[in-house]
Structure formats: structure tokens, C-alpha cells
LUMLUM-405414 format. One record per residue (C-alpha): residue number from 1; x, y, z. Coordinates in steps of 0.2 Angstrom, whole numbers. Example, Ala and Ser with C-alpha at 12.3 -4.5 7.8 and 13.67 -1.06 7.14 Angstrom:
<pts>
num, c1, c2, c3
1, 62, -22, 39
2, 68, -5, 36
</pts>
This chain:
<pts>
num, c1, c2, c3
1, 192, 467, 624
2, 212, 470, 631
3, 219, 457, 641
4, 223, 459, 657
5, 243, 455, 660
6, 247, 440, 669
7, 263, 434, 678
8, 271, 422, 664
9, 271, 440, 653
10, 282, 449, 666
11, 300, 453, 656
12, 310, 446, 671
13, 301, 429, 676
14, 314, 427, 691
15, 308, 445, 699
16, 292, 453, 706
17, 281, 463, 694
18, 287, 478, 704
19, 306, 474, 702
20, 303, 470, 685
21, 291, 486, 680
22, 308, 496, 686
23, 319, 488, 676
24, 313, 489, 663
25, 309, 509, 665
26, 328, 509, 667
27, 331, 501, 650
28, 319, 513, 643
29, 330, 526, 648
30, 341, 534, 636
31, 359, 527, 636
32, 373, 537, 646
33, 388, 548, 640
34, 401, 532, 640
35, 386, 522, 630
36, 388, 534, 618
37, 404, 536, 613
38, 403, 523, 595
39, 389, 531, 590
40, 399, 547, 591
41, 416, 542, 579
42, 413, 554, 564
43, 415, 547, 548
44, 435, 554, 545
45, 439, 548, 562
46, 434, 529, 558
47, 442, 532, 540
48, 455, 535, 546
49, 456, 521, 558
50, 454, 510, 544
51, 467, 516, 533
52, 479, 513, 547
53, 475, 497, 551
54, 476, 493, 533
55, 493, 500, 533
56, 497, 488, 546
57, 489, 473, 539
58, 499, 475, 524
59, 516, 477, 534
60, 512, 462, 543
61, 508, 453, 526
62, 525, 458, 518
63, 534, 452, 534
64, 527, 436, 530
65, 531, 435, 513
66, 549, 441, 518
67, 550, 426, 531
68, 545, 413, 515
69, 551, 422, 502
70, 550, 407, 489
71, 535, 401, 494
72, 519, 406, 485
73, 506, 408, 497
74, 486, 405, 489
75, 474, 408, 501
76, 457, 398, 500
77, 459, 398, 480
78, 443, 394, 472
79, 442, 377, 463
80, 438, 386, 444
81, 444, 402, 435
82, 425, 408, 435
83, 423, 407, 453
84, 420, 426, 457
85, 423, 436, 474
86, 404, 445, 477
87, 413, 458, 489
88, 430, 467, 485
89, 423, 475, 468
90, 407, 483, 465
91, 400, 476, 446
92, 406, 484, 433
93, 394, 490, 418
94, 409, 491, 406
95, 415, 505, 393
96, 403, 506, 378
97, 412, 503, 362
98, 405, 521, 354
99, 410, 530, 369
100, 421, 545, 366
101, 439, 540, 367
102, 446, 557, 375
103, 432, 558, 387
104, 428, 576, 378
105, 446, 580, 375
106, 448, 587, 358
107, 464, 581, 349
108, 474, 592, 341
109, 488, 589, 331
110, 500, 600, 318
111, 505, 590, 305
112, 518, 602, 303
113, 523, 602, 321
114, 523, 584, 320
115, 537, 581, 305
116, 547, 596, 314
117, 546, 583, 329
118, 553, 568, 321
119, 570, 574, 320
120, 572, 572, 341
121, 565, 554, 339
122, 575, 539, 340
123, 571, 530, 325
124, 581, 513, 326
125, 576, 512, 345
126, 570, 492, 347
127, 552, 486, 354
128, 545, 493, 371
129, 549, 478, 385
130, 535, 469, 391
131, 531, 459, 407
132, 533, 444, 393
133, 552, 449, 390
134, 557, 451, 407
135, 548, 434, 412
136, 555, 424, 397
137, 574, 430, 400
138, 572, 425, 420
139, 564, 408, 413
140, 580, 405, 400
141, 594, 411, 414
142, 587, 397, 423
143, 586, 386, 411
144, 595, 384, 395
145, 583, 371, 387
146, 567, 380, 385
147, 574, 394, 373
148, 566, 384, 359
149, 549, 385, 367
150, 537, 402, 360
151, 531, 404, 378
152, 539, 395, 392
153, 530, 389, 408
154, 538, 396, 427
155, 541, 383, 437
156, 526, 382, 444
157, 512, 370, 454
158, 502, 363, 439
159, 486, 369, 447
160, 491, 383, 448
161, 497, 385, 429
162, 479, 379, 425
163, 469, 390, 436
164, 480, 406, 429
165, 479, 403, 411
166, 461, 401, 415
167, 459, 417, 422
168, 468, 423, 405
169, 457, 415, 394
170, 441, 426, 404
171, 450, 441, 407
172, 454, 441, 384
173, 435, 441, 382
174, 428, 452, 397
175, 418, 463, 393
176, 408, 468, 412
177, 403, 459, 427
178, 414, 453, 441
179, 433, 449, 442
180, 439, 433, 447
181, 443, 429, 465
182, 461, 422, 460
183, 466, 437, 451
184, 464, 449, 465
185, 474, 437, 473
186, 491, 440, 461
187, 493, 459, 472
188, 497, 448, 488
189, 508, 436, 481
190, 527, 436, 481
191, 531, 429, 462
192, 516, 439, 456
193, 524, 444, 442
194, 525, 425, 436
195, 506, 423, 441
196, 503, 438, 430
197, 513, 433, 416
198, 502, 415, 415
199, 487, 428, 411
200, 494, 435, 396
201, 491, 453, 399
202, 494, 455, 382
203, 479, 448, 376
204, 467, 457, 391
205, 451, 466, 384
206, 453, 484, 385
207, 440, 482, 399
208, 451, 469, 409
209, 464, 480, 407
210, 454, 494, 418
211, 448, 484, 432
212, 465, 476, 433
213, 472, 494, 433
214, 461, 497, 445
215, 465, 481, 457
216, 485, 482, 455
217, 483, 504, 459
218, 475, 500, 476
219, 483, 485, 481
220, 502, 486, 477
221, 512, 497, 482
222, 523, 510, 475
223, 538, 501, 466
224, 527, 485, 462
225, 515, 497, 454
226, 526, 506, 444
227, 533, 489, 438
228, 513, 487, 435
229, 512, 503, 423
230, 529, 498, 416
231, 527, 482, 408
232, 511, 479, 406
233, 501, 496, 404
234, 511, 506, 396
235, 516, 494, 381
236, 497, 491, 381
237, 491, 510, 377
238, 505, 514, 365
239, 501, 498, 357
240, 483, 502, 354
241, 487, 522, 350
242, 500, 514, 336
243, 486, 504, 330
244, 471, 512, 329
245, 477, 530, 331
246, 469, 533, 345
247, 466, 526, 363
248, 452, 515, 368
249, 440, 525, 383
250, 443, 509, 394
251, 462, 509, 394
252, 461, 528, 395
253, 453, 527, 407
254, 463, 515, 415
255, 479, 529, 415
256, 466, 539, 425
257, 466, 526, 440
258, 486, 523, 438
259, 489, 541, 442
260, 480, 535, 461
261, 499, 532, 465
262, 508, 549, 458
263, 524, 543, 460
264, 522, 525, 452
265, 513, 536, 436
266, 531, 546, 435
267, 540, 532, 436
268, 532, 518, 427
269, 525, 529, 412
270, 529, 546, 408
271, 548, 545, 414
272, 550, 528, 402
273, 537, 537, 389
274, 552, 550, 386
275, 568, 541, 390
276, 564, 529, 376
277, 564, 545, 365
278, 551, 537, 352
279, 536, 544, 359
280, 528, 554, 344
281, 516, 569, 347
282, 499, 557, 346
283, 504, 549, 361
284, 510, 564, 371
285, 494, 573, 367
286, 483, 560, 375
287, 492, 554, 387
288, 497, 574, 393
289, 476, 575, 392
290, 476, 564, 407
291, 492, 574, 416
292, 481, 590, 411
293, 464, 584, 420
294, 472, 576, 435
295, 476, 583, 450
296, 494, 580, 454
297, 503, 584, 471
298, 515, 599, 469
299, 530, 588, 476
300, 527, 574, 463
301, 525, 587, 448
302, 543, 597, 456
303, 551, 579, 452
304, 545, 576, 436
305, 549, 594, 430
306, 568, 592, 438
307, 567, 573, 429
308, 562, 578, 412
309, 574, 594, 412
310, 590, 582, 416
311, 585, 569, 404
312, 590, 567, 386
313, 577, 578, 373
314, 564, 571, 364
315, 553, 582, 357
316, 539, 577, 366
317, 546, 580, 382
318, 541, 601, 380
319, 523, 594, 378
320, 523, 588, 396
321, 534, 599, 404
322, 523, 615, 397
323, 508, 604, 403
324, 514, 602, 420
325, 520, 623, 421
326, 504, 627, 417
327, 497, 618, 434
328, 503, 635, 443
329, 512, 625, 459
330, 526, 635, 468
331, 542, 627, 463
332, 558, 625, 473
333, 575, 636, 465
334, 583, 619, 462
335, 570, 614, 450
336, 568, 630, 441
337, 588, 632, 438
338, 587, 615, 431
339, 573, 622, 419
340, 584, 636, 413
341, 599, 624, 411
342, 587, 611, 401
343, 582, 629, 390
344, 599, 633, 389
345, 606, 616, 380
346, 600, 622, 366
347, 611, 638, 363
348, 621, 630, 350
349, 609, 617, 344
350, 607, 617, 325
351, 592, 613, 322
352, 576, 621, 320
353, 567, 620, 339
354, 545, 614, 336
355, 534, 627, 342
356, 531, 616, 355
357, 547, 620, 363
358, 545, 638, 361
359, 527, 635, 369
360, 534, 627, 383
361, 547, 643, 387
362, 536, 655, 385
363, 524, 646, 399
364, 538, 644, 409
365, 544, 661, 408
366, 526, 668, 410
367, 524, 657, 428
368, 538, 658, 435
369, 549, 676, 430
370, 550, 685, 445
371, 558, 670, 453
372, 574, 669, 439
373, 589, 676, 443
374, 598, 690, 434
375, 611, 680, 425
376, 598, 668, 420
377, 587, 680, 411
378, 601, 687, 403
379, 607, 668, 395
380, 587, 667, 391
381, 589, 684, 380
382, 605, 678, 371
383, 595, 660, 367
384, 581, 668, 360
385, 591, 679, 350
386, 598, 663, 342
387, 582, 650, 343
388, 567, 662, 339
389, 549, 662, 332
390, 542, 673, 323
391, 525, 673, 335
392, 532, 666, 352
393, 550, 676, 354
394, 541, 691, 355
395, 531, 688, 370
396, 547, 680, 379
397, 556, 695, 377
398, 542, 705, 384
399, 540, 694, 400
400, 559, 694, 404
401, 563, 713, 403
402, 544, 718, 411
403, 549, 707, 429
404, 557, 710, 444
405, 573, 696, 448
406, 574, 684, 462
407, 575, 691, 479
408, 570, 707, 474
409, 552, 717, 481
410, 540, 725, 468
411, 545, 742, 474
412, 562, 738, 468
413, 555, 735, 451
414, 544, 752, 453
415, 561, 761, 457
416, 570, 757, 439
417, 553, 760, 427
418, 550, 779, 423
419, 545, 792, 436
420, 527, 792, 438
421, 518, 805, 448
422, 509, 800, 463
423, 500, 811, 475
424, 502, 805, 491
425, 494, 819, 503
426, 477, 817, 505
427, 465, 828, 497
428, 457, 840, 509
429, 437, 846, 506
430, 429, 860, 512
431, 412, 857, 515
432, 406, 877, 515
433, 413, 879, 499
434, 400, 872, 488
435, 397, 876, 470
436, 383, 883, 465
437, 370, 871, 457
438, 361, 879, 442
439, 342, 874, 448
440, 327, 873, 434
441, 317, 888, 433
442, 297, 885, 438
</pts>
């Protein structure tokens, strides 16, 4: 039996029953337009608002850091290195050691071409500089007495040194799971390089390097990310390729994550690799496969081609140029002219150019033949007359001689071609003039 509603069940005890019932009915009505505004904001707009807020927050933090440049601020640091953050980064399951090293990419290295490329490699170059080398130099400049130490320590609080040494030991054994919260504070520190040096990045596990690249690519500016790529990530990648003749899958994925900031990738990975003039074909194939797979903005690709064309040549430079050309972006005339000048440098070169050099020239001509000037094509014809390849050179000549020049239209090319009979008059048909159709007799 249903109970009768009593007065103490009134939703508004200080109002009469009739008034309270009218109030409850009003509350049951759908909200008005101004009450629905927050629900109608699309996810795209909200994400833009959040991104703008994050940018402004970073600017405020950078201004605060600039005011106190010599102090290292640690906000609510964990008491031990094993104290983990529960929300910033999702659980990481780790990469299997048996997983494909190239994520489905087949390694193709021609031994004969690799021997030709050795003629362009600088063999007397010293080892690549790392973050440890840079920090040790800074410490020795400030205090000459530490020159006898194997790994000197920067002048920081003992608690900070002990904390990040513990973080470094954890990262050396890291396979999966969460990253210490103290490590995730490093990108926001003023002396982030010195603190990162305490963790000994050269001893991190491959999975830890992947996680570190995720954090630094997302939280560092372009200049700082460039230094992390150049001093930490690139030396580790090259060392792994040199020792194992292949690249660990976690390090391969770390390189892919580094392209989150294309400008930092170019300045921190691609350019230092080519400028060292010690990049071999195996390194070029592995790192180049990432450039081939990942989408790079046209502006950054144009800057990369311009820089590669102007720097001192290394054999594997042609490989990276070929990959960028094959992305088929519309390049500015300045970049095209720099590319032509790059190839013309080898007009008087007595060395035998490797196949990849001829292939990069062919890819350039195939893609941008109609944007080249007439004098550039004449010079390239002279070039391929001296630098010949029995299979590639005929293809290059065919592309150069059957294309229009910069500024010309397609009709201009047709005027120089052999005359072709073209019917311009519309064909008129007589609907009454129908030929007899033979019919099969019954």
C-alpha cells in the first residue's frame, strides 16, 4: 500500500505544498539557452582553449624562471626515486625484444654502394659529443681541481644529487610501467641539463629512452628539444647501430616520437648526422625510413633540403635528399636553385659517384623538371655527360629534354613538338543518312 505524502516530505519545507510543487515543476523543465552554452562547446574548440592555456602557462613559467636564473625550483619533489606519478603518462607496457626492429621496414643495403660511399666519409673524425662531455667541460672550467675525477658532479644540493642518481639507476633497469615523478620535472627546471646528466642517460634502457623522448618532445621548447636530441638521443641511436648492426625497436620508436617537433629533429638529428661526415649507409637507411614514413610539414622539408644542399657533402646526404624529394612537396625556387648548385659541385669531381647520388638527381629531375630554368637544364646535361651511370643517366636525359622550362606553359612546349594533326571542327552527323543494316532472313 502506497504511503501518503506528508508535510515533512515537502521538497521545500519553508514553502506551502502548492508553491513547492510549482517550484519542482519548474526545475523539471529543460534548461534555457543560456544554461546550455557550456554543453554545446565542441571538442575541437575546447582543445584549442586548452592548448592556448598551456602555451600561456609555459610563457608565465619561463618568465618566472628568467627572474631567478640561478635557482633550481623543485615543486613537491618525491621523497624517493621510486615515487611515481599516477596521472601524467599512461601505463607503458614496454616493447618486446623480439619485435621487428624496423616496424615492418625491410633493410636494403648494397655492399658495393656502401664501399663507394666510404670515399666521402671522414675517417679521422673523433667520437660524437654527448651531454656528459658538455657538462664535464663546464664543471672543469669552473673548478680545475675536478680534472682527476672520472665523472665529476655539478654543484647542486646533495639531496638533489642523491635523488636523481636513484632515478638514473631505476631508468637503467626500466622495462615498463610508470616513470618517476622526479624525472618528469626535469623539462621545467632551469638547470635541466645538469640534472639530466646526473641520471646518466648513456646507461638508460631502450624503453626508458623512448619514455624520456616522449616527455621531452612534449614539454621542452624547440631549442631545448634540439639539444636533447643532439646530445642524448642521437649518440645513443648511433652507438646501438654500431654495436648491433641494427636499431632496437624502442629506440626506433623514440626517433619517430622526436619528429613531433620537426624543426628540433632537423637541427638535432638530421643536420648533425650529415655534418659529422661519418654517417654510414646503415645509419642512413634506418633513420631515413622514419623520414620516409612520417609526415613532415612542407616548410620544414624545404628548409631541410636547402640546408643539406649547402653543407659539405657526405655520401649518405644524397640518400636523405632523395627521401625528402620523393615526398613531392612544392618547393620554393630558392630551394630548387640551391639543389641545382649542389649537383653542379661535382662537375669537376674525379671520384666515382655512388648510385644513390645518381638516383637522387633522377628523383629531383623527375619531380621538378618543369620548374627548372633553361640554363639549369643545359648545365645538368653537361654534368651527366661527365658523371654517367649506364642505367640512370639515360633516364635523366629523357626527363630533361622532354619538359618545359620555368615560367613556360604547357602550350609553349607543344609548339616546339612535332606537328600533330588535330581536328578542331565539330563532327556533324546526318541523322537521316543511316546506312543499311543487314538483317538476318527468317
